N, C-alpha and C positions, 0 to 999 in steps of 0.2 A: 504494500500500500504506500501511497505518497508520503504519509507521515513517517513511515519507517525509512524511506529513501532519504528524506530531509534530515531526519535525526542521525542516520548513519554518516551522512556527509558532514554535518556540523560537529559531531563527535570526532570524526577523523581530522577535520580542519584544525581543531584545537591543538593537535599534536604537531602541526606543520611549523609552528613558530613564525619566524619572519621569512621563511623560504618561499619563493614563488610556487604556485600550484596550478594545476590544470584539472578540472573536474567536468565530467559529462554526466548529468543527472537524467536518467531515462524514466520519466513518469508514465505509467501504463494504464492509469485508471480510466481514461476516456476511451478505452477499447471495450467491446462487449465482454461481459454483460453490464458495463457502465456502473460499477459499484462506487459508492461514496457513503460517508456517514449520514445518519438520518436527517440531520439539519440541512444537508445539501441535497439528499436524494428526493425530498419532497418540496424543494424550494420552488420548482416550476410546475408542480402538479402532483397530485397524490394518487393518480390512477395507474401509475406504472408504465405510461407510454414511453416508448424507447427514446424519443427525442427529448422528453422531459428528464429522463435518467441521464442522457448524454449531457444535457446542459448542466445538470446537477454535478456530474463528474468533472466537467470543465470548471465550474465554480469552485469545487473542492481543490482542484489543481491550482487555480488562481490564488486561493487562500494559502496553500502550502508554499508556493513560490514567494508570495508576499512575506510569509514568515521567515523564509531563508534570507531574503534581502534585508529584512529588518534586523535579523541577528548579525549579519555581516556589517550592517551599519553600526550596530552597538559595539562591535569589535573593532570599529574604525578601519574596516577593510573595503567597504562597498565602493567608495569613490576612487580607489586605486585598483579596482578589479574590473576587467572586461566581462560584461554580462551579456549573453546572447540567449534569447528565448525564441524557439522555433518549433515546428512540428513536422513530422514526416508525411502526413496526409490528413485529409478531412474525412467526412463521413456522409453518406447519402441516406436520405429518409424519404424516398419516393420520387426524387427527381429522376426524370427519364425512366420511371417505373423500376428503379433500382434501389437497393438498400445495401448498407455496409460499405466495403471498399475492396480494392484489388480486383475489380471487375469492369472498370471503365476508366476513361480519362477526362471526365467532365469537371467543370470548375469546382463543384463542392469538394472534390477530392484533391485538387491541385492548389487551390488558393488558400495558403496557410499563413499563420502569423510569422512575422520576423521583426524582432525588437532587438536593437543593439544599444547598450548603455556603457559609456566609458568617458566620464567627465574629463575635459581637456583634450580629448581626441575625437569625440563624436558630438556634434552640436545637439543640445537638448531641444526637444520639440520639433525637430526637422522631420518632415514626412517625405520620403522618396517615392515619387509616383511611377518611376520607371519599373518595368517588369524585370525581376532578377531571379536567379536560380540558387537553391540551396547548395549547389555544386561549388559555389564560390566562397562558402563559409570558411573552409580551412585556410585558403589564401588570405582571407580577410583577417583571421585571427593572427597569423604570422605577421602580417603587415602592421596591425595595430600594436602587436607585442614588440615590434622593433627587431624582428628576426631577419637579418640580411640574407643568410644562406639557408633557405628553407628546404626541406626534403622535396623530392620529386613528386609533388602532388598536383592534381589537375586544378583548373580554375584560375580566376583572377580576383584581386582584392576589390571589394565594393567601396572602399574608402574614397575613391575618386568621385563617387556620386555626390558626396557632400563636402569633400576637401577642396583645398585651394589648387591642387594639381590639375583639376579639370579632366583627369583621365577617366573616361567612362567605359573603358574596355571591360567586358564581362561575358560570361558564358551564355549561350543561347538557352532559353527556358524550354528545355526538352524534357518530356516525361515518357516513360515506357512502362508497360505492364505485360507480363508473360502470359502465354495462353493458359486458360483455365482447364484443368483436367477433371473430367467427370462432373462438370458444373451445369447448372441450369442453362438452357439454351438462350434464356433472356439476357444472360451476362454477355456484355459486349465482347469480352475476350474469349468467349467460347469458340469463336471461329478462327482464333489465332492470336499471336502477340500484337499489341497495339503500340502506336507511337503518336506523339503530338508535339507541336511547337506553338508557343504564344509570343506574339510581338506586341507592340504598344496598342494595337487596335483589334487584331484578329487572332482567333484560335483555330488551328488546323489539326484535325484528327485523322489518322490513317488506321483503319481496321486491318486485321490479319488477312481478310479476304479481299482487300483492295478498296473497300467502300470508304469514301471520303466525306468528311464533314467540315464545314467552315462557319464560324460564328463571329459576329461583331459583338464581342462580349461586353464591351463598355455600354453600348446602347441596348444590348440584349443579354443581361447577366444570367437569365435563366437558360440561355442557349436553346431557345425554343424554335428559332428560325434558321434552318440549315441553308446557307447561301452557296453551297458547293455546286449546285446544279444550275445556277443562274448565269447567263451569258455575261452580265455586267461584272462578275467577279472571276472570270476565267484567268485573267492576268495575275490576280492575287493568288489564285489557287496554284498556278504554275510556280510563282515566286516562292511561296511557302513550302511547296513540295520539294523544291530544290534546296531551300534552306534546311529543311528537316534532314534530307539525305546527307547533306554535307556535315551538319552538326553531329549526327549519329556516328558518321564515319570518323570524325575528329575525336569524339569521345572514346570510341573503340580503340583508336590508335594510341591515345594517351594512356588508357587503362592497360593496354598490352605492354607498353613500354615501362610502366611503373609496376607491373605485375600485380595489379589490383584485381581480385576476383570479381 
């Protein structure tokens, strides 16, 4: 449970002293069956609806993260610690007639939080509107930590998006999901592995059977209108198809060179 993860970290950190430390806290409570203490489990409804339980679990995680940050502040560590809050995926609750995750590449699964706090290095209150990828987090950590000779890891630092350098180089926002094995035929990945790429205005999805989808997600956040079949968007379709092919190839090359599984 999240409270045990938090407590284990805080107990361990006390023994670190003044030495630098790196910690990855993996909170799992917002995965099914969405467990949380009673005061959070019924906060958004008492009927046991899955979405209410999910929201309660996220509220519980928010509470736990807040407690960790407050304790780091009490120990006078918070303002000299780089804190990054992110998520690996979201969850579906009926969108496109799907539930759960790992079965499609629609926005409810891909659009996740990303919060970076590091006083003196990251401006407070700045919201970056550009689309970014979690693939760039490792490079961002090394950059903000002042590591000049970082290991051979993929990605580019996101610091240029808010820093004075003006360097906005970053990885393409590519997502992939493998083919589902013995899954419901309604799952979009039942027909093969899926890939997608998101730019500043459009989201392109390629199914395993070659079916294509294109959404203007800023104007259509529910991704209700597939523009792939319209003549007006043929040029955009070709452009994003090419971008996706190139980005996936670059990712595979870097992963192979770095021997990342």
